[in-house]
C-alpha positions as a printed NumPy array, in Angstrom:
array([[  2.277,   2.867,  14.314],
       [  1.37 ,   0.871,  17.324],
       [  3.926,  -2.108,  18.222],
       [  3.096,  -5.149,  17.475],
       [  1.684,  -4.059,  14.055],
       [  3.704,  -4.788,  10.949],
       [  4.161,  -1.208,  10.179],
       [  5.354,  -0.586,  13.958],
       [  7.825,  -3.213,  13.98 ],
       [  9.28 ,  -3.157,  10.612],
       [  9.049,   0.263,   9.487],
       [ 11.415,   1.8  ,  11.756],
       [ 13.656,   3.726,   9.352],
       [ 12.797,   5.647,   6.11 ],
       [ 15.854,   4.012,   4.66 ],
       [ 15.284,   0.579,   5.358],
       [ 11.413,   0.173,   4.508],
       [ 10.697,  -2.221,   1.817],
       [  7.222,  -1.413,   1.118],
       [  4.845,   1.307,   1.887],
       [  1.378,   0.962,   3.33 ],
       [ -1.08 ,   3.862,   3.593],
       [ -2.998,   4.383,   6.928],
       [ -6.065,   5.07 ,   4.941],
       [ -8.008,   5.458,   1.997],
       [ -7.706,   9.37 ,   2.173],
       [ -4.019,   8.798,   2.361],
       [ -3.499,   6.564,  -0.02 ],
       [ -5.114,   8.633,  -2.787],
       [ -2.64 ,  11.712,  -1.889],
       [  0.296,   9.586,  -1.641],
       [ -0.35 ,   8.076,  -5.197],
       [ -0.944,  11.185,  -6.497],
       [  2.65 ,  12.318,  -5.542],
       [  4.219,   9.66 ,  -7.538],
       [  1.749,   8.718, -10.491],
       [ -0.266,  10.489, -13.155],
       [ -3.479,   9.113, -14.252],
       [ -2.305,   7.646, -17.319],
       [ -0.016,   5.069, -15.07 ],
       [ -2.601,   4.   , -12.993],
       [ -4.712,   0.863, -14.121],
       [ -7.247,  -1.424, -12.354],
       [ -6.036,  -5.347, -12.032],
       [ -8.134,  -8.343, -11.119],
       [ -5.866, -10.924,  -9.936],
       [ -6.808, -14.312, -11.548],
       [ -6.445, -15.718,  -7.87 ],
       [ -9.024, -13.501,  -6.452],
       [-11.87 , -15.781,  -7.851],
       [-10.157, -18.937,  -5.984],
       [ -9.565, -17.272,  -2.593],
       [-12.814, -15.544,  -2.422],
       [-15.43 , -17.773,  -3.77 ]])
């Protein structure tokens, strides 16, 4: 990741990452399928979205 980005500055070691962010939709789909099966994934609409994005 590029220096100055969250991933580049804070994702320095595998053992200390607090959260993961995929670099693309394709990567996200592949990575989600590594850890979850179809029954464990759900859609969720945050109630705040209507307020934030009106």
